[in-house]
ROTI-987369 format. One line per field, with one value per residue: x, y, z of N, C-alpha, C in turn; residue in one letter. Coordinates in Angstrom, 3 decimals, m for minus. Atoms other than C-alpha are relative to their C-alpha. Layout:
% residues N
n.px X/...
n.py Y/...
n.pz Z/...
ca.px X/...
ca.py Y/...
ca.pz Z/...
c.px X/...
c.py Y/...
c.pz Z/...
r A/...
This chain:
% residues 308
n.px 0.115/m0.116/m1.329/m0.163/m1.320/m0.245/m1.213/0.114/0.461/m0.872/m0.615/m1.445/m0.675/m1.078/m0.987/m0.861/m0.765/0.887/0.841/0.518/1.426/0.550/0.739/0.812/0.601/m0.871/0.405/m0.013/1.357/0.451/m0.641/0.482/1.395/0.066/m0.569/0.867/1.306/0.019/0.200/1.231/0.789/0.607/m1.052/0.289/m1.234/0.004/m1.041/0.406/m0.486/0.488/1.019/m0.670/m0.140/1.020/1.140/m0.001/m0.853/0.810/1.002/m0.700/m0.130/1.337/0.395/m0.756/0.501/m0.577/0.898/m0.790/0.629/m1.014/m0.918/0.416/m0.360/m0.154/0.221/m0.962/m1.334/m0.644/m0.343/m1.418/m0.764/m1.397/m0.731/m1.297/m0.803/m0.728/m1.319/m0.073/0.173/1.423/0.149/m0.170/0.726/m0.045/1.271/m0.121/1.041/1.006/0.985/0.941/1.342/1.071/m0.496/m0.690/0.867/0.968/0.656/0.785/1.348/0.466/1.462/0.695/0.133/m1.278/m0.169/0.186/m0.803/m0.822/m1.423/m0.394/m1.330/m0.436/m1.058/m1.022/0.421/m0.498/0.450/1.118/1.199/0.291/0.508/1.326/0.980/0.198/0.759/1.355/0.761/0.690/m0.456/m1.299/0.048/m0.638/m1.429/m0.418/m1.328/m0.479/m1.223/m0.597/m1.231/m1.090/0.354/0.705/m0.971/m0.837/0.679/1.169/m0.334/0.880/1.306/m0.148/m0.054/1.346/0.854/m0.470/0.558/1.408/0.167/m0.371/m0.984/m0.728/m0.581/m1.027/m1.091/m1.184/m0.654/0.814/m0.139/m1.298/0.038/0.889/m0.540/m1.434/m0.678/m0.220/0.595/1.459/0.575/m0.058/0.872/1.384/0.278/0.092/1.213/1.183/0.088/0.645/1.449/0.650/m0.239/m0.560/m0.793/m0.410/m1.093/m0.125/m1.364/0.016/m0.240/m0.494/1.081/0.565/m0.098/1.100/m0.435/0.858/m0.813/m1.204/0.315/m0.377/0.342/m0.594/0.612/m0.881/0.600/0.034/m0.892/0.729/m0.874/m0.062/0.725/0.212/0.262/0.221/0.865/1.226/m0.127/0.157/1.417/0.705/m0.281/0.834/1.375/0.176/m0.141/1.173/1.160/0.048/0.442/1.425/0.724/m0.003/0.395/m0.932/m1.162/m1.082/m1.302/m0.049/0.759/m0.722/m0.988/0.689/0.319/m1.240/m0.152/1.008/m0.477/m1.166/0.492/0.625/m1.072/m0.728/0.784/m0.041/m1.223/m0.085/0.460/m0.068/1.119/0.997/0.516/0.055/0.952/1.361/0.609/m0.433/1.019/m0.225/m0.921/m1.357/m0.429/m0.217/m1.216/m1.171/m0.208/m0.572/m1.404/m0.712/0.006/m0.926/m1.358/m0.632/0.522/m0.829/m0.102/m1.374/0.142/m1.117/m0.638/m1.447
n.py m1.369/m0.991/m0.575/m1.164/m0.244/m1.350/0.044/m0.454/0.820/m0.771/0.606/0.227/0.524/0.725/0.724/0.903/0.818/0.937/m0.686/m1.302/m0.186/m1.340/m0.317/1.070/m0.369/0.158/m0.769/0.756/0.373/1.065/1.252/0.394/0.436/1.261/1.058/0.269/0.483/1.456/0.400/m0.591/m0.703/m1.168/m0.999/m1.283/m0.673/m1.460/m0.391/m1.022/0.201/m0.966/0.556/0.872/1.341/0.858/0.428/1.453/0.354/m0.248/1.073/1.202/m0.101/0.171/1.404/0.779/m0.314/m1.250/m1.149/m1.067/m1.303/m0.937/m0.423/m1.235/m0.122/m1.423/m0.301/m0.924/0.196/1.267/0.936/0.117/0.854/0.256/0.873/0.370/1.026/0.825/0.478/1.456/0.721/m0.130/m0.593/m1.449/m0.524/m1.438/m0.627/m0.754/m1.033/m0.056/m1.059/0.088/m0.257/m0.151/0.240/m1.184/m0.684/1.012/m0.185/1.233/m0.094/1.258/0.084/0.406/1.467/0.587/m0.148/1.222/1.110/0.638/m0.075/m1.085/0.146/m1.258/0.180/m1.033/m1.337/m1.030/0.278/m0.873/0.595/1.183/m0.464/m0.583/1.092/0.471/m1.011/m0.104/1.170/m0.312/0.988/0.559/1.416/0.988/m0.018/m0.920/0.300/m1.117/0.114/m1.300/0.165/m0.946/m1.336/m0.742/m0.234/m1.123/m1.293/m0.195/0.743/m0.351/0.587/1.445/0.324/m0.190/1.086/1.248/0.122/0.378/1.297/1.201/0.778/m0.679/0.934/m0.685/0.909/m0.104/m1.286/m1.030/0.187/m0.536/m1.456/m0.545/0.214/m0.322/1.195/0.992/1.257/m0.071/0.223/m1.312/m0.901/0.301/m0.569/m1.457/m0.346/0.292/m1.057/m1.149/0.116/1.262/1.143/1.056/m0.475/0.984/m0.456/0.845/0.122/0.418/1.424/0.622/0.237/m1.104/0.117/m0.562/m0.333/m0.571/0.022/0.823/1.161/m0.121/1.121/m0.139/0.772/m0.023/m0.180/1.249/m0.033/0.059/0.162/m1.258/m1.166/m0.840/m1.404/m0.146/m1.141/0.323/1.178/m0.430/m0.318/1.281/0.575/m0.702/0.403/1.349/m0.077/m0.614/0.784/1.185/m0.433/m0.323/1.274/0.751/m0.865/0.248/m0.882/0.422/0.157/1.315/m0.014/m0.858/0.851/0.615/m1.076/m0.295/1.068/m0.246/m1.131/0.432/0.850/m0.851/m0.746/0.916/0.054/m1.301/m0.210/0.975/m0.644/m1.455/m0.725/0.725/1.100/1.287/m0.102/m0.087/1.287/1.065/0.854/0.246/1.133/m0.507/m0.745/0.974/0.772/m0.881/m0.202/1.242/0.016/m0.787/0.759/1.129/m0.527/m0.181/0.993/1.201/0.687/0.090/0.903/m0.112/m1.314/0.134
n.pz m0.506/1.068/0.223/0.876/0.575/0.515/0.814/1.381/1.118/0.885/1.182/m0.017/1.190/m0.655/0.798/m0.750/0.940/0.687/0.970/m0.415/0.226/0.136/m1.219/m0.571/m1.278/m1.159/m1.169/m1.258/m0.382/0.893/m0.396/m1.324/0.092/0.740/m0.831/m1.159/0.454/m0.044/m1.395/m0.513/1.011/m0.645/m0.014/0.606/0.397/0.103/0.941/0.963/1.369/0.971/0.893/0.969/m0.565/0.628/m0.812/m0.148/m1.127/m1.191/m0.038/m0.452/m1.458/m0.579/0.162/m0.980/m1.325/m0.491/0.081/0.625/m0.235/m0.474/1.069/0.662/1.416/0.271/1.406/0.590/m0.586/0.345/m1.062/m0.368/0.908/m0.345/0.918/m0.547/0.665/m0.961/0.388/0.183/m1.262/m0.318/m1.319/0.129/1.159/0.249/0.331/1.244/0.044/m1.055/0.221/m1.116/0.533/m1.001/m1.358/m0.523/m0.960/m0.429/m1.294/m0.097/m0.554/m0.578/0.106/m1.226/m0.024/m0.399/m1.439/m0.773/0.517/m1.037/0.303/0.895/0.585/0.596/0.976/0.059/0.417/m0.908/m1.367/m0.361/0.596/m0.808/m1.292/0.175/0.073/m1.377/m0.736/0.544/m0.422/m1.255/m0.973/0.358/0.401/m0.863/0.306/1.067/0.541/0.821/0.788/0.342/0.777/m0.243/0.488/m1.047/m1.064/0.426/0.172/m0.874/m1.223/m1.120/0.283/m0.124/m1.424/m0.549/0.481/m0.606/m1.347/0.095/0.663/m0.759/0.751/1.074/0.960/0.785/0.369/m0.845/0.245/m0.656/m1.444/m0.404/0.096/m1.018/m1.348/m0.033/m0.514/1.051/m0.458/0.119/m1.327/m0.674/0.754/m0.360/m1.324/0.143/0.752/m0.809/m1.010/0.641/m0.011/0.362/m0.882/0.846/1.136/1.007/0.857/1.190/0.482/1.389/0.259/m1.227/m0.938/m0.784/m1.455/m0.774/m1.358/m1.049/m1.211/0.139/0.842/1.415/0.880/1.330/1.085/1.167/1.320/0.758/1.177/1.262/1.157/0.742/m0.489/1.173/m0.315/m1.438/m0.299/m0.716/m0.868/m1.389/m0.221/0.038/m1.324/m0.983/0.220/m0.520/m1.455/m0.635/0.405/m0.854/m1.333/0.106/0.158/m1.259/m1.109/m1.107/0.168/m0.884/0.648/0.630/1.250/0.948/0.664/1.133/0.945/0.723/1.001/1.032/0.792/0.777/1.084/1.012/0.668/0.888/1.241/0.678/0.772/1.089/1.232/m0.058/m0.586/m0.788/0.813/m0.723/m1.106/0.521/0.342/m0.896/m0.605/m1.424/m0.104/0.242/m1.178/m1.072/0.293/m0.134/m1.437/m0.529/0.405/m1.007/m1.251/0.138/0.146/m1.311/m0.938/m0.052/m1.291/m0.486/m1.104/m0.922/0.123/m0.189
ca.px m15.416/m15.468/m12.348/m11.580/m8.605/m7.207/m4.758/m4.080/m5.955/m3.671/m1.864/1.638/4.055/6.732/9.936/11.787/14.361/11.356/9.673/7.774/4.184/2.205/m0.158/m1.635/m3.722/m1.757/m1.843/m1.448/m5.178/m5.821/m3.290/m4.426/m8.113/m7.571/m5.406/m7.724/m10.773/m9.746/m10.177/m13.146/m16.000/m16.997/m14.580/m14.568/m12.043/m11.266/m9.356/m9.517/m9.201/m9.621/m12.242/m9.632/m9.838/m11.665/m15.134/m14.583/m11.779/m14.050/m16.674/m14.085/m13.419/m17.127/m17.629/m15.066/m17.075/m15.253/m17.567/m16.340/m18.562/m15.438/m13.631/m13.954/m14.005/m12.661/m14.081/m11.601/m8.603/m6.130/m5.412/m2.101/0.596/3.937/6.526/9.612/12.407/13.823/17.478/18.645/18.628/14.903/15.563/16.398/14.575/14.608/11.523/11.065/7.827/5.656/2.494/0.495/m2.526/m5.658/m3.536/m1.913/m4.910/m6.597/m9.075/m10.380/m14.114/m15.452/m18.986/m21.550/m21.894/m18.193/m18.587/m18.323/m15.844/m13.699/m10.339/m8.532/m5.581/m3.824/m1.869/1.170/m0.037/0.888/0.763/m1.588/m4.046/m3.785/m4.375/m7.403/m9.120/m8.585/m9.991/m13.063/m14.088/m16.679/m15.516/m11.976/m11.599/m10.533/m7.153/m5.447/m2.517/m0.368/2.236/4.685/7.962/11.271/9.810/7.485/10.328/12.272/9.569/6.823/8.540/6.393/3.158/4.427/5.198/1.726/0.060/2.216/0.798/m2.673/m1.965/m1.584/0.538/3.236/4.332/7.638/10.708/14.168/15.635/12.758/13.083/16.754/16.100/13.236/15.107/18.671/19.633/21.207/20.176/16.548/15.923/17.101/15.269/12.030/12.287/12.869/9.958/7.484/8.319/6.978/3.474/2.631/2.237/3.155/5.763/6.267/9.585/9.552/12.848/11.802/13.201/14.440/11.021/9.417/9.748/6.869/7.548/5.525/7.470/10.200/8.455/9.741/8.400/10.206/8.452/10.679/10.024/9.060/11.851/10.438/11.901/11.054/10.022/8.469/7.452/7.863/5.645/2.833/4.228/4.430/0.861/m0.328/1.380/m0.445/m3.750/m3.298/m2.222/m5.134/m7.602/m6.702/m7.139/m10.518/m11.552/m10.633/m11.338/m8.382/m5.680/m3.454/0.273/m0.131/m2.823/m0.745/1.912/m0.612/m1.609/2.028/2.159/m1.090/0.332/3.582/1.682/m0.348/2.791/4.421/1.550/1.767/5.353/4.595/2.972/3.026/0.850/m2.364/m2.770/m1.992/m4.242/m7.271/m7.788/m6.621/m8.582/m9.045/m7.229/m4.207/m4.084/m4.468/m1.730/0.620/0.097/0.856/4.085/5.123/4.108/6.064/9.075/9.689/7.850/10.095/10.490/13.579/13.702/17.111/18.644/22.111
ca.py m5.299/m2.100/m0.491/2.962/3.391/6.866/7.189/8.182/6.700/7.542/6.856/5.359/4.746/2.198/0.886/m2.133/m4.538/m6.659/m3.970/m0.709/0.489/3.453/5.031/2.347/2.436/2.961/4.873/3.794/3.837/1.606/m1.037/m1.011/m1.320/m4.077/m6.076/m5.710/m6.557/m10.217/m10.227/m7.917/m6.633/m3.939/m1.247/2.334/4.597/8.308/9.793/12.247/11.897/14.121/13.746/11.891/8.842/5.870/5.142/1.428/1.383/2.968/0.381/m2.376/m1.129/m0.977/m4.509/m5.722/m4.358/m1.025/1.890/4.721/7.524/9.088/9.434/13.021/13.550/17.002/18.224/19.943/18.629/15.799/12.762/12.379/10.882/9.280/7.772/5.846/3.621/0.730/m0.264/m3.822/m4.730/m3.766/m2.214/1.276/3.510/6.949/9.126/10.517/12.495/13.560/15.527/16.196/17.593/16.995/15.868/19.280/20.733/17.527/18.159/14.715/14.528/11.834/10.896/10.439/6.781/6.242/7.300/4.502/2.414/0.013/0.302/3.160/2.713/5.980/5.511/7.623/11.238/14.545/14.063/17.046/15.335/12.091/13.958/15.768/12.452/11.237/14.505/14.305/10.904/11.282/8.110/6.804/3.530/0.366/0.616/3.325/2.335/4.753/4.730/7.550/8.196/10.083/13.009/13.968/13.571/16.127/18.755/18.163/16.817/18.724/17.653/14.076/14.071/15.406/12.731/9.939/10.673/9.757/6.371/2.825/1.251/2.824/0.989/2.132/0.631/0.199/3.300/5.422/3.929/4.850/8.391/8.925/7.570/8.562/5.027/2.414/m0.599/m1.342/m2.587/0.740/2.590/0.827/1.911/5.526/5.547/3.845/6.507/9.042/7.608/4.354/1.251/m1.052/m0.609/m2.567/m2.132/m3.513/m4.806/m5.519/m8.841/m9.476/m9.603/m7.482/m6.865/m6.271/m4.536/m3.957/m2.909/m5.506/m8.049/m8.651/m10.848/m11.445/m12.548/m13.596/m12.640/m15.468/m16.259/m15.566/m16.604/m13.265/m9.813/m7.827/m4.626/m3.721/m0.626/m0.803/m3.808/m1.882/m0.600/m4.097/m5.370/m2.714/m3.699/m7.379/m6.531/m4.226/m6.333/m9.421/m7.501/m6.197/m9.739/m11.179/m8.173/m9.184/m6.542/m8.557/m8.850/m12.570/m11.915/m9.108/m11.754/m13.538/m10.221/m9.543/m12.921/m12.134/m8.781/m10.378/m12.948/m10.249/m8.221/m11.299/m11.481/m7.773/m7.913/m10.737/m8.415/m4.724/m2.402/m3.809/m6.539/m9.485/m8.198/m8.066/m11.787/m13.749/m16.693/m17.477/m20.780/m18.933/m16.661/m19.546/m21.558/m18.565/m17.884/m21.539/m21.207/m18.499/m20.630/m23.623/m21.419/m20.957/m23.919/m26.750/m29.308/m29.302/m32.332/m31.738/m28.332/m29.362
ca.pz 8.367/6.317/4.893/3.479/1.146/0.470/m2.412/m5.973/m8.916/m11.780/m15.039/m15.270/m18.134/m17.282/m18.811/m17.434/m18.906/m19.974/m22.063/m21.841/m21.744/m22.919/m20.397/m18.151/m14.980/m11.776/m8.530/m4.897/m4.255/m7.259/m6.230/m2.587/m3.482/m6.049/m3.665/m0.666/m2.791/m2.709/1.082/1.722/m0.430/2.059/1.037/m0.099/m1.814/m1.582/m4.513/m7.407/m11.194/m14.208/m16.904/m18.985/m16.699/m18.280/m16.925/m17.509/m14.934/m12.346/m13.284/m12.761/m9.237/m8.524/m9.848/m7.323/m4.416/m4.146/m3.366/m5.633/m4.286/m2.768/m6.125/m7.309/m11.084/m11.974/m15.266/m17.561/m15.581/m16.070/m13.935/m12.064/m14.329/m13.491/m15.811/m14.763/m16.040/m13.998/m14.067/m14.731/m11.022/m10.849/m7.421/m8.655/m11.080/m12.617/m12.587/m16.087/m15.706/m12.790/m13.544/m10.370/m12.239/m10.071/m7.098/m6.756/m4.929/m3.774/m0.951/0.100/0.719/3.036/1.932/4.718/3.725/4.553/8.177/10.728/8.728/10.739/8.959/7.220/4.843/3.999/0.786/m0.037/m0.260/1.344/5.151/5.479/3.129/5.096/8.356/6.968/6.214/9.783/11.138/8.882/10.236/12.992/14.749/14.883/12.942/14.710/12.979/10.902/8.680/6.698/3.951/3.250/1.405/1.432/m0.507/2.363/4.860/2.823/2.283/4.891/8.004/10.529/8.841/8.718/12.447/13.256/11.131/12.574/16.031/14.758/13.128/14.460/11.701/9.536/6.385/4.826/3.164/4.659/2.998/4.302/7.795/7.926/6.732/9.159/12.187/11.284/12.373/10.086/12.184/11.341/14.886/16.306/13.553/14.476/18.108/17.114/14.660/16.993/19.599/17.064/17.343/15.550/17.719/14.834/12.124/8.919/7.113/3.571/2.202/m1.377/m2.588/0.978/2.623/5.330/9.079/11.509/14.838/18.000/21.096/21.523/19.277/15.747/12.952/9.670/6.490/3.586/m0.002/m2.324/m4.809/m8.272/m11.608/m13.211/m12.027/m14.856/m13.053/m9.360/m9.676/m7.149/m5.283/m2.014/m2.385/m3.284/m0.123/1.909/0.306/1.098/4.647/5.497/3.507/5.538/8.787/7.608/6.667/10.078/12.302/14.486/15.043/17.390/16.652/15.920/13.315/11.803/11.107/8.905/7.343/6.419/4.667/2.839/1.743/0.629/m1.418/m3.183/m3.921/m5.458/m7.967/m8.770/m10.062/m12.521/m15.091/m15.974/m13.906/m12.449/m15.078/m12.791/m10.024/m12.307/m12.774/m9.743/m8.389/m4.705/m5.303/m6.716/m3.696/m1.240/m2.953/m3.061/0.650/1.372/m0.620/1.822/4.789/3.472/2.800/6.527/8.099/9.249/12.046/14.200/16.421/17.912/18.604/19.794
c.px 0.324/1.363/m0.097/1.452/0.065/1.291/m0.267/m0.571/0.536/0.350/1.497/0.472/1.325/0.924/0.867/0.846/m0.864/m0.893/m0.466/m1.478/m0.282/m0.709/m0.847/m0.538/0.979/m0.560/m0.086/m1.386/m0.531/0.578/m0.521/m1.406/m0.136/0.494/m0.936/m1.342/m0.095/m0.245/m1.295/m0.743/m0.757/1.062/m0.364/1.323/m0.232/1.166/m0.537/0.614/m0.505/m1.054/0.606/0.101/m1.129/m1.086/0.010/0.889/m0.730/m1.062/0.624/0.150/m1.339/m0.434/0.709/m0.396/0.570/m1.002/0.809/m0.634/1.035/1.029/m0.582/0.454/m0.006/m0.118/1.017/1.401/0.515/0.353/1.514/0.707/1.443/0.608/1.372/0.666/0.825/1.336/m0.005/m0.212/m1.448/m0.246/0.118/m0.665/0.230/m1.410/0.200/m0.974/m0.871/m0.906/m1.077/m1.446/m1.023/0.483/0.591/m0.825/m1.087/m0.505/m0.933/m1.347/m0.419/m1.519/m0.633/m0.070/1.291/0.210/m0.288/0.785/0.989/1.501/0.254/1.423/0.349/1.168/0.918/m0.516/0.628/m0.530/m1.175/m1.313/m0.416/m0.640/m1.419/m1.075/m0.302/m0.907/m1.445/m0.848/m0.603/0.409/1.326/m0.157/0.709/1.513/0.246/1.416/0.375/1.279/0.544/1.304/0.995/m0.374/m0.670/0.908/0.859/m0.739/m1.157/0.191/m0.972/m1.399/0.031/0.000/m1.366/m0.917/0.389/m0.602/m1.422/m0.210/0.481/1.133/0.649/0.657/0.983/1.053/1.243/0.736/m0.744/0.113/1.317/0.020/m0.834/0.615/1.420/0.796/0.185/m0.615/m1.522/m0.687/0.009/m0.943/m1.456/m0.364/m0.170/m1.325/m1.253/m0.172/m0.645/m1.521/m0.569/0.368/0.680/0.759/0.309/1.087/0.144/1.444/0.046/0.169/0.514/m1.079/m0.467/0.111/m1.206/0.474/m1.184/0.782/1.294/m0.221/0.332/m0.438/0.599/m0.720/0.922/m0.769/0.051/0.954/m0.801/0.987/0.179/m0.821/m0.125/m0.076/m0.286/m0.913/m1.259/0.100/m0.203/m1.450/m0.840/0.204/m0.915/m1.463/m0.287/0.037/m1.278/m1.268/m0.162/m0.482/m1.496/m0.842/m0.157/m0.479/0.907/1.256/1.110/1.296/0.078/m0.767/0.658/1.112/m0.621/m0.323/1.224/0.251/m0.996/0.435/1.177/m0.416/m0.605/1.057/0.757/m0.760/0.195/1.187/0.100/m0.459/0.161/m1.258/m0.909/m0.486/m0.174/m1.049/m1.450/m0.674/0.501/m1.191/0.327/0.953/1.446/0.532/0.295/1.313/1.255/0.297/0.640/1.450/0.844/0.094/1.025/1.456/0.722/m0.437/0.867/m0.027/1.464/m0.024/1.103/0.721/1.516/0.374
c.py 0.993/0.685/1.213/0.056/1.433/m0.046/0.393/m1.086/0.717/m0.748/m0.158/m0.329/m0.566/m0.642/m0.831/m0.777/m0.971/0.675/1.341/0.095/1.436/0.324/m1.197/0.469/m0.277/0.769/m0.870/m0.479/m1.148/m1.345/m0.493/m0.575/m1.327/m1.159/m0.368/m0.576/m1.524/m0.517/0.560/0.711/1.174/1.077/1.207/0.668/1.498/0.404/1.111/m0.330/1.148/m0.632/m0.847/m1.437/m0.884/m0.459/m1.510/m0.456/0.236/m1.083/m1.307/m0.005/m0.276/m1.456/m0.910/0.349/1.266/1.134/1.199/1.385/1.057/0.395/1.237/m0.019/1.482/0.260/1.031/m0.114/m1.391/m0.790/0.013/m1.000/m0.096/m0.937/m0.289/m1.108/m0.735/m0.443/m1.532/m0.781/0.034/0.582/1.515/0.465/1.492/0.486/0.879/1.173/m0.122/1.188/m0.134/0.178/0.121/m0.219/1.249/0.708/m0.945/0.280/m1.193/0.224/m1.382/m0.030/m0.469/m1.516/m0.695/0.072/m1.324/m1.188/m0.486/0.167/1.136/m0.249/1.278/m0.276/1.207/1.285/1.003/m0.269/0.872/m0.529/m1.232/0.399/0.535/m1.072/m0.531/0.973/0.115/m1.232/0.280/m0.932/m0.586/m1.465/m0.895/m0.008/0.959/m0.364/1.080/m0.370/1.410/m0.260/1.106/1.429/0.833/0.255/1.214/1.333/0.252/m0.735/0.291/m0.584/m1.518/m0.418/0.147/m1.157/m1.327/m0.231/m0.556/m1.403/m1.144/m0.774/0.881/m1.062/0.773/m1.015/0.283/1.327/1.128/m0.085/0.591/1.520/0.601/m0.058/0.504/m1.125/m0.980/m1.343/0.116/m0.274/1.307/0.984/m0.212/0.608/1.509/0.380/m0.280/1.012/1.259/m0.120/m1.370/m1.135/m1.126/0.631/m1.173/0.634/m1.001/0.017/m0.563/m1.494/m0.743/m0.090/1.240/m0.321/0.679/0.199/0.437/m0.079/m0.746/m1.199/0.286/m1.263/0.282/m0.900/0.068/0.371/m1.336/0.101/m0.197/m0.138/1.305/1.071/0.958/1.483/0.145/1.166/m0.480/m1.174/0.368/0.328/m1.279/m0.756/0.621/m0.409/m1.392/m0.024/0.527/m0.760/m1.245/0.368/0.327/m1.270/m0.711/0.824/m0.088/0.836/m0.328/m0.137/m1.340/m0.021/0.905/m0.781/m0.645/1.035/0.394/m1.058/0.196/1.152/m0.370/m0.860/0.844/0.789/m0.883/m0.211/1.270/0.127/m0.913/0.560/1.513/0.563/m0.884/m1.275/m1.299/0.021/m0.056/m1.360/m1.156/m0.830/m0.188/m1.173/0.441/0.711/m0.945/m0.762/0.835/0.268/m1.245/m0.172/0.781/m0.760/m1.134/0.443/0.052/m1.042/m1.255/m0.593/m0.109/m0.845/0.159/1.313/m0.133/m1.478
c.pz m1.110/m0.005/m0.915/m0.462/m0.492/m0.811/m1.431/m0.903/m1.228/m1.282/0.246/m1.415/0.497/m1.029/0.923/m1.006/m0.800/m1.029/0.524/m0.356/m0.423/1.308/0.423/1.350/1.134/1.180/1.241/0.387/m0.831/0.424/1.352/m0.093/m0.734/0.860/1.146/m0.409/0.013/1.421/0.592/m1.128/0.599/0.107/m0.849/m0.357/m0.105/m0.890/m0.902/m1.356/m0.867/m0.894/m1.123/0.490/m0.517/0.964/0.236/1.160/1.315/0.149/0.474/1.517/0.673/m0.066/0.997/1.431/0.598/m0.221/m0.500/0.184/0.394/m1.042/m0.682/m1.459/m0.356/m1.506/m0.505/0.552/m0.326/1.254/0.255/m0.924/0.463/m1.024/0.582/m0.782/1.044/m0.572/m0.049/1.290/0.487/1.393/m0.037/m1.288/m0.109/m0.305/m1.226/m0.047/1.246/m0.275/1.061/m0.456/1.140/1.430/0.639/1.063/0.524/1.408/0.194/0.682/0.496/m0.097/1.316/0.118/0.420/1.507/0.708/m0.513/1.053/m0.203/m0.994/m0.465/m0.746/m0.939/m0.039/m0.648/0.950/1.408/0.438/m0.556/0.798/1.334/m0.123/m0.085/1.394/0.758/m0.477/0.286/1.370/1.128/m0.454/m0.405/1.014/m0.195/m1.156/m0.407/m1.006/m0.722/m0.213/m0.751/0.314/m0.364/1.090/1.194/m0.319/0.043/0.971/1.326/1.143/m0.191/0.183/1.464/0.662/m0.399/0.644/1.387/m0.004/m0.550/0.896/m0.659/m1.054/m0.868/m0.882/m0.432/0.838/m0.182/0.716/1.515/0.502/m0.074/1.129/1.386/0.190/0.673/m1.148/0.373/m0.051/1.334/0.794/m0.683/0.398/1.348/m0.067/m0.656/0.813/1.132/m0.561/m0.039/m0.305/0.955/m0.759/m1.156/m0.909/m0.860/m1.146/m0.494/m1.420/m0.160/1.232/1.071/0.741/1.487/0.641/1.435/0.855/1.298/m0.234/m0.912/m1.459/m0.731/m1.369/m0.989/m1.208/m1.257/m0.726/m1.183/m1.287/m1.159/m0.747/0.707/m1.168/0.357/1.493/0.379/0.714/0.943/1.463/0.340/m0.001/1.302/1.047/m0.131/0.522/1.518/0.650/m0.375/0.864/1.393/m0.007/m0.117/1.346/1.184/1.212/m0.218/1.002/m0.795/m0.727/m1.314/m1.033/m0.698/m1.242/m1.065/m0.820/m1.075/m1.136/m0.906/m0.877/m1.185/m1.121/m0.771/m0.977/m1.307/m0.815/m0.943/m1.215/m1.347/0.150/0.663/0.834/m0.686/0.784/1.094/m0.472/m0.150/0.863/0.471/1.483/0.196/m0.206/1.237/1.162/m0.213/0.148/1.475/0.612/m0.438/0.997/1.313/m0.069/m0.116/1.336/1.019/m0.041/1.414/0.376/1.268/1.028/m0.241/0.062/0.021
r M/S/L/I/T/V/G/S/V/A/F/D/A/I/E/T/P/F/G/K/T/D/K/I/I/G/G/A/G/T/Y/I/A/L/S/S/S/Y/F/T/N/D/Q/K/I/I/S/V/V/G/D/D/F/P/N/E/T/L/A/D/L/K/S/R/G/V/D/I/E/G/I/Q/I/K/Q/G/E/K/T/F/F/W/S/G/K/Y/H/N/D/M/N/S/R/D/T/L/V/T/E/L/N/V/L/E/N/F/D/P/I/V/P/D/S/Y/Q/G/S/D/F/L/M/L/G/N/L/A/P/A/V/Q/K/S/V/I/E/R/L/Q/N/R/P/K/L/I/A/M/D/T/M/N/F/W/M/D/I/A/W/D/D/L/M/E/T/L/K/L/V/D/V/L/I/I/N/D/E/E/A/R/Q/M/S/K/E/Y/S/L/V/R/A/A/K/V/I/M/A/M/G/P/K/Y/L/I/I/K/K/G/E/H/G/A/L/L/F/E/G/E/K/I/F/Y/A/P/A/L/P/L/E/E/V/F/D/P/T/G/A/G/D/T/F/A/G/G/F/I/G/Y/L/A/R/T/G/D/I/S/F/D/N/M/K/S/A/V/I/A/G/S/A/M/A/S/F/C/V/E/K/F/G/T/E/R/L/M/N/L/S/Q/D/E/I/Y/N/R/I/M/E/F/V/N/L/V/N/F/D/M/E/Q/V/M
């Protein structure tokens, strides 16, 4: 089934305990589209870049089955740029530079050829921008998923609440869930957040896995223990791409199938952190992905003949 991704296509510069990079390709939309491309080749992207963005990267996306008609190229303007430095624990980071550039006044355009798509993944952008994409679709997709962050909770709460009412799945991390709900317990936080609109909620816990909620139902997916994590940038977006890509591949939006989608997303995120930026996502094989998913399955699969 067809999928639309909305998100930034950007430049990053990253420093971790394992090294540092100059400007490399990044952006939520890029990670989501690359990750989901391994599950569906009927996908489209809505974004904006400046004329400094390399044509070969756009060609790479296109070669992976991503329709790039929805990427605006602004002549005489620069692409969004973010630079950050990770601490030794790899869980915390300092933002060094944020240059909004073309994102500052981004007005997403939905090409006519994108109408009628089955799934919509709203990457982390201003809630008003996310909402505008939903409103510009002539028919509501089968499923709308959305990512957001603390920044929008701080400066655009009302817009965020309006957009939340229109989506089916919200994907956030544990810190964001606690801020949004004002509850420390993630189970209580989930109930508060789902009352705001989304039927399903995914709370990412980084190296501690992810939780999926629907009503009173909860599913927990562990994170795969890795020997080394080179760069966590984009891991959450890669998770979202694997999750929505799996759903688009199967066309099944039941809670049980979302469990499998969470595992698929977790597997893709585990690849992302193994190299800087998008490097690892550019050359995966289907066998690698299958084997990594099975590692997750085997991590929690066991027989228990006697309980007491």
